[in-house]
C-alpha positions, 0 to 999 in steps of 0.5 A, spaced: 402 802 126 401 797 120 401 789 122 408 788 119 410 794 124 407 790 130 410 783 127 417 787 127 416 790 134 415 783 137 421 780 133 425 785 136 423 784 143 423 776 142 431 777 140 432 781 145 429 777 150 433 771 147 440 775 148 439 777 155 437 769 157 444 767 153 448 773 157 445 770 164 445 763 162 438 762 162 433 758 158 428 762 154 422 758 156 424 761 163 421 768 161 414 769 160 413 775 155 406 779 157 404 784 152 401 790 155 395 792 151 392 797 155 388 802 150 390 798 144 384 796 139 382 789 139 385 788 132 392 789 134 391 784 140 389 779 134 395 780 130 400 779 136 395 773 138 396 770 131 404 771 132 404 766 138 403 771 144 398 768 149 399 772 155 396 779 155 397 785 161 391 790 162 391 796 167 384 797 168 379 792 170 373 794 165 378 794 159 381 787 161 374 784 162 371 787 155 377 784 151 377 778 155 369 777 152 371 779 145 378 775 144 380 768 144 379 764 150 386 761 151 389 768 152 391 769 159 390 775 162 394 779 167 391 784 171 398 789 172 395 795 174 392 798 181 386 794 183 380 797 187 377 793 192 370 795 189 372 791 182 375 785 185 369 781 184 370 782 176 377 781 175 378 774 179 373 771 174 377 773 168 385 774 170 390 768 171 394 772 175 393 779 179 400 782 179 398 788 184 396 786 191 399 791 195 395 791 202 392 786 207 385 790 205 385 788 198 387 781 199 381 780 204 377 783 199 380 778 194 379 772 199 371 774 200 370 774 193 374 768 191 370 764 197 363 766 194 365 762 187 370 757 191 375 759 187 383 760 188 386 766 186 393 767 184 397 773 186 403 777 186 405 782 192 407 789 189 413 791 192 415 799 191 423 796 191 425 803 190 421 807 195 418 812 190 412 816 193 408 816 186 408 808 186 404 803 189 406 797 193 409 795 200 416 796 202 421 791 202 421 791 209 413 790 209 413 785 204 414 779 209 409 781 214 404 782 209 405 775 205 405 771 212 398 774 213 395 773 207 398 766 207 392 764 212 387 765 206 384 759 204 382 762 197 389 766 195 395 763 193 401 768 193 406 766 187 411 771 188 413 778 187 412 784 182 415 791 182 415 797 177 422 800 177 423 807 176 423 810 169 430 811 167 434 812 160 439 808 162 437 801 164 443 799 168 440 804 174 435 799 175 439 793 176 440 794 184 432 794 184 431 788 180 437 785 185 434 787 191 427 784 189 430 777 187 434 777 194 427 778 197 424 773 193 429 768 195 429 770 203 421 769 203 422 762 199 427 760 205 421 761 210 417 755 207 410 759 208 404 755 207 400 757 201 406 761 198 411 759 192 416 765 190 416 762 183 414 768 179 418 775 179 414 780 175 419 786 173 422 789 167 418 793 162 420 796 155 426 800 157 429 795 162 427 788 161 433 786 159 437 788 165 431 785 169 432 778 165 439 778 167 437 779 174 432 773 175 425 776 172 420 770 170 415 775 167 416 781 163 411 787 162 412 790 155 407 795 152 410 800 148 416 795 145 411 791 142 405 796 140 408 802 140 406 809 143 399 809 147 393 813 144 393 817 150 398 821 155 398 817 162 401 819 169 408 816 170 405 811 175 402 808 170 408 808 165 411 803 171 407 798 169 409 797 162 
């Protein structure tokens, strides 16, 4: 892919975001585009960076850390993939937001490592809103209880919810899942739980981010739409984070 191809892709994504915001009566600045850059070389990220993108998402801790070391310091790195507890210490030093907290045990590990460096770590609770067996995340029913427990941790701030909707050819099929996550967000916000602020809804990927925006997404995760096809064959559960 040439540099011009990248810029053309980015321009098209931006135009589609703008149109989705207009349709839903939202402001463009209310939606954050996260360029999902997994497997992509530094040169491609630098091109997108020079075009104004500062939010990048990675699925693997090692790749996130390596890219953070070699690219501009004002980039905001989002950990969007499944996070192993053994790798928490590495990622909390680099990521501005962990999107994929899906268990109390993982939250406990984040709290432990964050306390060691006196750091407040912002997280999202990953919700498997469609109930897919191949996906990570807690159920809609389990999410409030998990959030209540995590709210007691001094070094974690729950900033909202994340979901990976099913991979579908017709994005309208995912509208109900986005609506459900938005409603869950509203319901939890009404509880006024300490250390919990439902200000972020991370949902929508390359094939359905316009519908996600129309249903309240504040952060969309777009990989293929910006960078083109990946350089390797991935499992379907990984595709959902793009």
